[in-house]
C-alpha positions in Angstrom: 194.9 -88.2 -54.5 197.8 -86.5 -56.2 197.2 -85.7 -59.8 200.8 -85.8 -60.8 204.3 -85.9 -59.5 205.1 -83.3 -56.9 207.7 -80.7 -56.5 209.7 -81.3 -59.7 209.5 -77.9 -61.2 207.6 -74.9 -60.1 205.6 -74.9 -63.4 204.6 -78.5 -62.9 203.6 -77.8 -59.4 201.4 -75.0 -60.6 199.6 -77.0 -63.2 199.2 -80.0 -60.9 198.0 -78.0 -58.0 195.5 -76.1 -59.8 194.3 -79.1 -61.5 193.5 -81.0 -58.4 193.1 -78.0 -56.4 190.4 -77.2 -58.7 188.9 -80.5 -59.1 187.9 -81.8 -55.9 185.2 -84.1 -55.0 185.8 -84.9 -51.4 182.9 -83.9 -49.5 181.2 -85.3 -46.7 180.1 -83.2 -44.1 179.4 -79.7 -43.4 178.9 -77.9 -40.4 176.7 -75.7 -38.6 176.3 -72.6 -37.0 173.9 -70.7 -35.3 173.8 -67.3 -33.8 170.5 -65.8 -33.4 169.9 -63.7 -36.4 173.5 -63.5 -37.5 172.6 -60.0 -38.2 175.2 -58.7 -35.9 178.2 -57.5 -37.9 180.0 -57.7 -34.6 183.6 -57.0 -33.8 185.9 -59.9 -34.8 186.4 -62.2 -31.8 188.7 -65.0 -33.0 191.9 -65.6 -31.1 195.0 -63.7 -32.3 197.9 -66.1 -33.1 201.6 -65.3 -32.7 203.1 -64.2 -36.0 206.8 -64.6 -37.0 208.6 -63.8 -40.2 209.1 -63.1 -42.9 210.3 -66.7 -43.3 213.6 -67.3 -45.0 215.9 -70.3 -45.4 215.5 -73.7 -47.0 215.1 -73.5 -50.7 214.5 -69.8 -50.6 211.0 -69.5 -51.8 207.5 -70.5 -50.6 206.3 -73.9 -51.6 203.0 -73.1 -53.4 201.3 -73.9 -56.7 200.3 -70.4 -58.0 201.6 -67.8 -60.4 205.2 -68.5 -61.6 206.5 -65.0 -62.6 208.4 -62.5 -60.5 205.7 -60.4 -58.7 208.2 -57.6 -58.5 207.6 -57.0 -62.3 204.1 -56.0 -61.5 204.8 -54.0 -58.4 204.0 -56.7 -55.8 206.0 -58.4 -53.1 205.7 -62.0 -51.8 206.4 -62.8 -48.2 205.8 -65.8 -46.0 204.9 -66.0 -42.2 204.4 -68.6 -39.6 201.3 -68.3 -37.3 201.1 -70.3 -34.1 198.5 -70.6 -31.4 195.8 -72.9 -30.0 193.0 -73.8 -32.4 189.5 -74.9 -31.5 187.5 -77.8 -32.9 183.7 -77.6 -32.8 180.7 -79.8 -32.1 177.1 -79.5 -33.3 174.3 -78.4 -31.1 171.2 -79.8 -32.6 170.5 -81.0 -36.2 172.5 -79.7 -39.1 169.7 -78.8 -41.6 169.8 -78.0 -45.3 169.0 -74.4 -44.6 172.5 -73.8 -43.1 171.1 -72.4 -39.9 173.4 -74.4 -37.7 174.5 -74.0 -34.1 177.9 -75.1 -33.0 180.0 -74.8 -29.8 183.7 -75.2 -29.0 184.7 -78.8 -28.3 188.4 -79.1 -27.9 191.7 -77.2 -28.5 195.1 -78.2 -29.8 198.3 -76.3 -30.6 199.2 -75.5 -34.2 201.8 -73.7 -36.3 200.9 -73.0 -39.9 202.1 -70.7 -42.6 200.6 -68.0 -44.8 201.9 -66.6 -48.1 201.2 -62.9 -48.6 201.2 -61.0 -52.0 200.9 -57.3 -51.6 201.6 -54.0 -53.4 205.1 -52.7 -52.8 203.7 -49.1 -53.0 201.3 -48.6 -50.0 199.5 -45.9 -52.0 198.3 -48.6 -54.4 196.7 -50.7 -51.7 192.9 -50.5 -52.0 192.3 -51.5 -48.4 190.9 -55.0 -49.1 192.6 -58.3 -48.3 191.5 -61.5 -50.0 192.3 -64.5 -47.8 192.3 -67.7 -49.9 191.8 -71.1 -48.3 194.6 -73.0 -50.2 193.3 -76.0 -52.0 194.9 -79.4 -51.2 193.2 -81.7 -53.7 196.5 -82.4 -55.4 198.0 -83.4 -52.1 199.7 -80.1 -51.5 198.8 -76.4 -51.4 197.6 -74.6 -54.5 196.1 -71.2 -55.1 193.6 -71.6 -57.9 191.7 -68.3 -57.4 194.9 -66.2 -57.1 196.1 -67.9 -60.3 192.8 -67.2 -62.1 192.1 -63.7 -60.9 195.5 -62.3 -60.1 195.5 -59.7 -62.9 192.5 -58.0 -61.5 193.7 -58.3 -57.9 197.0 -56.7 -58.8 195.4 -54.1 -61.1 193.1 -52.9 -58.3 195.7 -53.1 -55.5 194.4 -55.9 -53.3 196.5 -57.7 -50.8 196.2 -61.5 -51.0 196.9 -64.1 -48.3 197.1 -67.8 -49.0 196.4 -70.0 -45.9 197.6 -73.5 -45.2 194.5 -74.4 -43.3 194.5 -78.2 -43.8 196.8 -80.9 -42.6 197.6 -82.5 -46.0 198.7 -79.2 -47.5 200.8 -78.3 -44.5 202.5 -81.7 -44.3 203.3 -81.7 -48.0 204.8 -78.2 -47.7 206.9 -79.4 -44.8 208.1 -82.5 -46.7 209.0 -80.4 -49.8 211.4 -78.2 -47.8 212.1 -79.6 -44.3 214.7 -77.0 -43.5 212.4 -74.1 -44.1 209.2 -75.6 -42.6 210.4 -77.9 -39.7 208.4 -75.8 -37.2 205.1 -76.4 -38.9 202.5 -78.6 -37.0 198.8 -79.3 -37.7 196.5 -81.0 -35.3 194.0 -82.2 -38.0 191.3 -80.7 -40.2 188.7 -80.5 -37.4 190.8 -77.5 -36.3 191.1 -76.0 -39.8 188.1 -73.7 -39.4 189.5 -71.9 -36.3 192.9 -71.7 -38.0 191.2 -69.9 -40.9 189.5 -67.6 -38.3 192.8 -66.8 -36.6 194.5 -66.0 -39.9 191.8 -63.5 -40.7 192.3 -62.0 -37.2 196.0 -61.8 -37.7 195.5 -59.9 -40.9 193.6 -57.3 -38.9 195.5 -57.3 -35.6 199.1 -57.9 -36.9 198.9 -56.0 -40.2 202.1 -54.2 -39.3 203.9 -57.5 -39.8 201.7 -59.5 -42.1 200.9 -56.7 -44.5 204.1 -54.7 -44.1 202.3 -51.9 -42.5 199.3 -51.7 -44.9 196.1 -50.9 -43.0 193.2 -53.3 -44.1 189.7 -52.0 -44.2 187.9 -55.1 -45.4 188.9 -58.8 -45.3 187.3 -61.3 -47.7 187.3 -65.1 -47.3 187.7 -67.1 -50.6 188.0 -70.7 -51.6 187.7 -72.8 -54.8 186.5 -76.4 -55.1 187.3 -78.4 -52.0 188.2 -75.1 -50.2 184.7 -73.8 -51.2 183.2 -77.0 -49.6 185.0 -76.1 -46.4 184.1 -72.5 -46.6 180.4 -73.4 -47.0 180.7 -75.1 -43.6 182.7 -72.2 -42.2 180.1 -69.6 -43.3 177.2 -71.5 -41.9 178.8 -72.7 -38.7 181.7 -70.6 -37.6 181.3 -67.1 -39.0 178.5 -66.1 -36.6 180.7 -67.0 -33.7 183.7 -65.0 -34.7 182.7 -62.4 -37.3 186.2 -62.2 -38.8 185.5 -61.8 -42.5 183.5 -59.1 -44.2 182.2 -61.3 -47.1 182.9 -64.5 -48.9 183.4 -65.8 -52.4 182.6 -69.5 -52.8 183.9 -70.7 -56.1 182.8 -74.1 -57.5 181.2 -75.6 -54.4 179.2 -78.9 -54.2 175.6 -79.4 -53.2 176.9 -80.6 -49.8 179.8 -79.3 -47.8 182.7 -80.5 -45.7 182.6 -82.2 -42.3 182.4 -79.9 -39.3 184.5 -82.5 -37.4 186.2 -85.7 -38.6 188.2 -88.7 -37.5 190.8 -89.5 -36.3 191.3 -86.5 -34.1 187.6 -85.8 -33.5 184.2 -87.6 -34.0 182.8 -87.5 -37.6 180.1 -84.9 -38.0 178.9 -84.9 -41.6 176.7 -82.4 -43.4 173.4 -83.2 -45.0 173.4 -84.1 -48.7 172.1 -80.6 -49.6 173.4 -77.5 -47.9 172.4 -73.9 -48.6 173.9 -70.7 -47.2 172.1 -69.7 -44.1 169.6 -66.9 -44.8 170.3 -64.9 -41.7 174.0 -64.3 -42.3 175.1 -60.7 -41.6 177.7 -60.5 -44.4 177.5 -61.0 -48.2 178.2 -64.3 -49.9 178.8 -64.6 -53.7 178.7 -68.2 -55.0 180.3 -68.7 -58.4 179.5 -71.9 -60.2 180.5 -73.5 -63.5 178.7 -76.0 -65.6 180.5 -78.8 -64.0 179.3 -77.9 -60.6 175.6 -78.3 -61.0 174.5 -81.7 -62.4 173.4 -84.5 -60.1 176.1 -87.2 -60.3 179.0 -84.8 -60.3 179.0 -82.0 -57.6 175.2 -81.7 -57.5 174.9 -78.0 -56.7 171.7 -77.8 -58.6 169.9 -79.2 -55.5 171.4 -76.5 -53.3 170.4 -73.5 -55.5 168.9 -70.7 -53.7 167.3 -67.3 -54.6 169.3 -64.1 -54.5 168.8 -61.9 -51.4 170.3 -58.8 -50.0 173.1 -61.0 -48.6 173.4 -63.7 -51.3 174.2 -63.8 -55.0 174.5 -66.9 -57.2 176.5 -66.6 -60.5 176.3 -69.5 -62.9 178.6 -69.1 -65.9 177.8 -70.6 -69.3 180.5 -72.5 -71.2 182.8 -73.0 -68.2 184.2 -76.0 -66.3 185.4 -76.7 -62.8 189.0 -76.4 -64.1 190.1 -75.1 -67.4 193.0 -74.2 -69.7 193.7 -70.9 -68.2 193.8 -72.0 -64.6 196.0 -75.0 -65.1 198.4 -73.4 -67.6 198.0 -70.0 -69.1 197.3 -68.1 -65.8 200.6 -69.1 -64.2 202.7 -66.9 -66.5 200.1 -64.2 -67.4 201.6 -60.9 -66.3 198.6 -58.8 -67.6 200.2 -57.5 -70.7 197.5 -58.8 -73.0 199.5 -61.9 -74.1 197.5 -64.1 -71.6 194.3 -63.0 -73.3 195.7 -63.9 -76.7 196.8 -67.3 -75.3 193.3 -67.8 -73.8 191.6 -67.0 -77.1 194.0 -69.3 -79.0 193.0 -72.1 -76.6 189.5 -71.9 -77.8 190.7 -72.8 -81.3 193.5 -75.2 -80.2 192.5 -76.4 -76.8 195.0 -78.5 -74.8 194.2 -82.0 -73.5 195.9 -81.3 -70.1 199.0 -79.9 -68.6 202.4 -81.0 -67.4 202.1 -84.6 -66.1 198.6 -85.5 -67.1 196.4 -85.8 -70.2 192.7 -86.1 -70.6 191.0 -88.1 -73.4 189.5 -85.0 -75.0 190.5 -81.3 -75.3 189.7 -79.6 -72.0 187.5 -76.6 -71.5 188.8 -73.2 -72.5 185.8 -71.1 -71.5 187.6 -68.1 -70.1 185.9 -68.0 -66.7 188.8 -65.9 -65.4 187.2 -62.7 -66.7 183.9 -63.4 -64.9 185.8 -64.4 -61.7 187.6 -61.1 -61.7 184.3 -59.3 -62.0 183.0 -61.4 -59.1 185.9 -60.2 -56.8 185.3 -56.6 -57.9 181.6 -56.7 -57.2 182.0 -58.5 -53.9 184.5 -55.9 -52.8 182.1 -53.1 -53.9 179.3 -54.9 -51.9 181.2 -55.0 -48.7 182.6 -51.5 -49.0 179.6 -49.5 -50.4 176.6 -51.8 -49.9 175.9 -52.0 -53.6 175.0 -55.6 -54.3 176.4 -57.4 -57.4 174.5 -57.9 -60.6 171.8 -60.6 -60.5 172.5 -63.4 -62.9 170.1 -65.7 -64.8 170.4 -69.4 -64.0 171.8 -71.9 -66.5 168.9 -73.7 -68.2 168.5 -77.4 -67.0 165.8 -79.9 -68.0 165.7 -83.5 -66.7 169.2 -83.1 -65.2 170.6 -82.1 -68.6 171.6 -78.7 -69.9 169.4 -77.0 -72.6 171.7 -76.2 -75.5 171.5 -73.6 -78.2 172.0 -74.2 -82.0 175.7 -74.1 -81.5 175.8 -76.7 -78.8 176.4 -74.2 -76.0 174.2 -74.1 -72.9 171.4 -71.6 -72.7 171.0 -69.2 -69.8 173.5 -68.2 -67.1 176.1 -65.5 -67.3 176.9 -64.9 -71.0 180.4 -64.1 -72.3 181.7 -63.7 -75.9 183.0 -67.2 -75.7 179.4 -68.5 -75.9 177.6 -65.6 -77.5 180.1 -65.1 -80.4 181.4 -68.7 -80.2 184.3 -70.3 -82.1 183.8 -73.6 -80.3 181.4 -75.7 -78.4 182.2 -75.3 -74.7 181.0 -77.6 -71.9 181.7 -78.3 -68.3 180.9 -82.0 -69.0 181.7 -84.7 -71.6 185.2 -85.5 -70.5 186.5 -89.1 -70.2 188.9 -89.9 -67.5 192.2 -90.0 -69.4 195.3 -90.3 -67.3 193.8 -88.5 -64.3 190.6 -89.2 -62.3 190.2 -85.4 -62.2 189.7 -85.1 -65.9 185.9 -85.5 -65.5 185.9 -82.0 -64.0 187.8 -80.3 -66.8 184.9 -80.2 -69.3 185.5 -80.1 -73.0 186.2 -77.8 -76.0 185.2 -78.7 -79.5 186.5 -76.1 -82.0 184.1 -75.3 -84.8 185.1 -76.4 -88.3 186.0 -73.8 -91.0 182.5 -74.5 -92.5 180.8 -73.8 -89.2 182.8 -70.6 -88.7 182.1 -69.2 -92.1 178.4 -70.0 -91.7 178.4 -67.8 -88.5 180.8 -65.1 -89.6 181.2 -64.3 -93.4 184.3 -62.3 -92.7 186.9 -61.6 -90.0 185.4 -58.2 -89.5 182.0 -59.7 -88.9 183.4 -62.0 -86.3 185.2 -59.2 -84.5 182.1 -57.2 -84.5 180.1 -60.0 -83.0 182.7 -60.7 -80.4 182.9 -57.0 -79.5 179.1 -56.8 -79.2 179.0 -59.8 -76.9 181.9 -58.3 -74.8 180.1 -55.0 -74.5 176.9 -56.7 -73.4 178.8 -58.6 -70.7 180.5 -55.4 -69.5 177.1 -53.6 -69.4 175.6 -56.5 -67.4 178.5 -56.3 -64.9 180.0 -59.7 -65.6 183.2 -58.6 -67.3 185.2 -55.6 -66.1 185.7 -52.7 -68.5 189.5 -53.1 -68.0 189.2 -56.6 -69.4 187.2 -55.7 -72.4 190.1 -54.2 -74.4 192.4 -57.3 -74.2 189.4 -59.6 -74.8 188.6 -57.8 -78.0 192.2 -57.3 -79.0 192.8 -61.1 -78.7 189.9 -61.8 -81.0 191.0 -59.2 -83.5 194.5 -60.7 -83.6 193.0 -64.0 -84.7 192.2 -65.2 -88.2 188.7 -66.4 -87.5 186.8 -67.5 -89.6 189.8 -68.8 -91.6 
């Protein structure tokens, strides 16, 4: 379902994409995988597609909901390429259990031509050696890049290359329809083949780096996806990774308790996942699962039933005060060039939260919980994990009793990863409580209820007292590893520029 009208302006496309991209509740099956003890960090074995490009023509720019500013202003270059080959669909061998220890085998092949969008440093010396490959989200009915939009400041700051993949048919077809002249060569055989397409893109990043990355030499390649894309990556990690070993680690952002189908009609038989799916315990590479308040409760995405303990290959981060989609990802992030103004806008959204974005409106002000800072730390710690072996910080779980969050005196949830937005609060933040509004996705946007002047003065007798509390909470989050030191300064500066408690 499309959240709002498509392709009118780039800005609208961004808001809409991220919105739906973020908010997905598709779900249905998941897949399987198996490989003895998956402990073999083997040589990548996926097929290598034919790469052509950079792509030009048509309307002149890639069709994609993501950041809207000129990447050249921050030392990056955007290019687009076509990848063509023969993709494999898979079938299950045995039962697909909740433990994720699935075994699958190749079932059929079909030709495809997809596209990737590449954002990379112009100066090769600034490349840090790691490529983030994001499974583009199609919940809006076309391709969106919610994690690039949310975490681009850190990815740019630290010199990552980023690749967005049109892995699913609906996104590819919408891209083609939006600019037929540019994309007439694209062809997708159906989502049963999406997993192998994602594998082949990762292989192309390694084997065809001279073209895809403009000569940059990748050392590590990370798989990433948010919402519906995380559902599909859950399947990919459990079922496909042990067969091909293409990616060095994964970030699963806002997944459900289940996962996506391994195979689906009409092109292949339906093979659904169990209602509860965990990450297989014998995986050879690290997985960091990043969850918001919206993602856990039964009746929504239901991840609470799929919780699992941290191990030497798995981390779960649950972030207090956050929602599946928020004010930064659907609006502020699109134009945030990392000069501090985005941080000011994000703080201001805590006090004056929007009810939506271009083309849609929810019944209540949406969540403004600033999860982007924690997501940036997640990318940084996952990269450290795959490059040095040092695992990310362990995080406390959000406190839940009787399928309801346990709240503190200010109405914010207890437990989980703490940020200044909940530990020096200026609003009640939740991943829940939203009525539908004009979009069925609004339920996933959570809510923000700004404190009254009386509430603020009761907490902070002066502006200096507030800034001190915010600074202390920021420092605690930095020390715990959940906010990067580079983000602490703009976070505190944004609070200092406010007039709280007035």
